[in-house]
N, C-alpha and C positions, 0 to 999 in steps of 0.2 A: 693047406692047413697046417701040416706039420712043420712046413719051413716057418709059418707065421709065429706059430707057438715057440718053436726053438728061438726065434729073434727076441721074443718076450722075455724067456728066460735068460738070454743072453745079455739082454738090457739090464734086467732085474739083478744079474750078478754082477754086472760092471757098476752098477749103482751101489750096491751093498761093498763091493771092494772099495769103491770110491769114498764111500762114508767112513768105513773102518779105517782107512788110512786117514782121512782128516780126524776121526776121532783119536786116533792112536797118537797123532802129532799134539793134539790138544791135552791128551792124557799125558803125554811126555812132559809138556809144558807145566800141565797142574802138578805133575809129581815132582818136578824140578822145583816149582815154587814151594811144594809142601817141605821139601828134603831143606831148602834154605830157612824157612820158618822153624822147621825143628831145630836145626843148628844154632839159630840165634837164640829159641828158646832154652837150649842146651848151655849155651854160654851164659845166658841170664840168670839161669838155675844155678851154675856153677859159682857166679858171683854172689848171688844171693846165700848160697850154701856157706861162703866162706864167713858170711856176717850172723850166722846162727850161733847163739851161746846156748851152753847147757845151763839149765836153772832147776836147782833143787830147793824146794821147800821144805825145810826141815822142822817138824813138829816134836815138841817133845811131850810124850803121853806115858812117861816113865813112873809117874807118881813122886819123883823126886827131882831136885835140881841136878841138871847136867852141868858140870864143872869143866868138863873138857869136850869139845868136838873139832875134829879134823877131818878133812877131805883132801886126800893126798894120791899121787900116781902110785898103783901098785908096783911094789918092789923097791920104791924108794925108802930110804932111811929118814930122809928129812919130811916132816909132818907139815911144816908151816905154822900159819898163826893159829891160836886156839880160836875158834869162831863162835865159841859159846860167849864171849865176852869177858870182862873183868870179873862181873858179878854171877856168870853163869846164865844158863837158859832155864827159866822156872818152868816147872810142870803147866802144861797148857801154853806155853809161849812158842813162838817160831821165829826161825830166821831162813832168809833167802840167801843162798849162796850160787854164785854165777861163776861160770868157767868158760874161757875162750880157747879156741883150737883152730889151727888151720883145717879147712874142709876135707884135705885129703888126708889128713890125721884122725879125724873124729870117729871113724869107724874101729879105730885100733886102741882107743883110749880105755883103760880099765882104771877105776879109782877105788880107793879103800875109804869108806867112811867108818870112823871110829869114835868112840864116845865113852866119856867116863861119868858116872852119878856121883852125887855126895856122900854115897854109900861105898864108895870106893870100886865099885863092880864096872869093869871095863867091858865093852864089846866092839865088834866090828863086822862090818859087812864089806867082802874084798872082792867083788865083782860088779861093781857099780859103773854102768856104762854112760857114754856121752849122751845126754837126754834131758829132757824136761818133764819133771815128775815131783808129785808131792811124797814125801817120806816120813813116817810115824816112828819114833823111836819106841821101842818096848823096853818094859823093864825085865829083868832076868828071869822071873818066874813066868811070864808071859811069851818070852823068846826060846822057851824050853824047845820049840819047834824047829822048824827050819832055819830061820833066820832071826837077827835081833831088831828087823825093822819089818814094816809093812808099807806097800807102794799105794798108801792112801792117806787121804787128809782125814783127821777127826771129824766125827759127827757132831754137829752142836747140838 
C-alpha cells in the first residue's frame, strides 16, 4: 500500500514538473513576444513624440489691447516677431502660438511669454514649458499675485 501511494505521489510530482517546464517555455516565449511588442511600441512612441508640437492659446483678458506679445527661449536676447500682429490683440481676442522642438529637447525647453498693453505696462512669465495649454493674460492689478498669466481659458 505504501509503495502504491509513493508511486502515485512520484507520478503526480513528475506530471507537475513536466507541466511547469512546458509552462515555463510558453511563458518565456510569451515574455519574449511581449518584450518585442514593447520595444516596437516604444519606437512608435518616440516617432510620435517627435511630431508633437507645443500649442499655446493666448487669451487677452487684460481689459486693454495687447500691443506686443512675444514667446522666446529663456536667456535669449532675440524676442522674434511680435505675435500680437500689426493692430495688436484686442481685449477678448486670442491667438494660437505653435512651437516645434525635437523630442529629445522638449523636456529642457523654457520659454518666456512677454506682453505689453497699450497702457505701456509690460509683464512676463519666464518659466513656460513645452506643452499645450490655454493662457489668459492678466492686467497689472489682477497680476498682483504670483503670475501675470493664468493657465485657463476665459469663461464665456
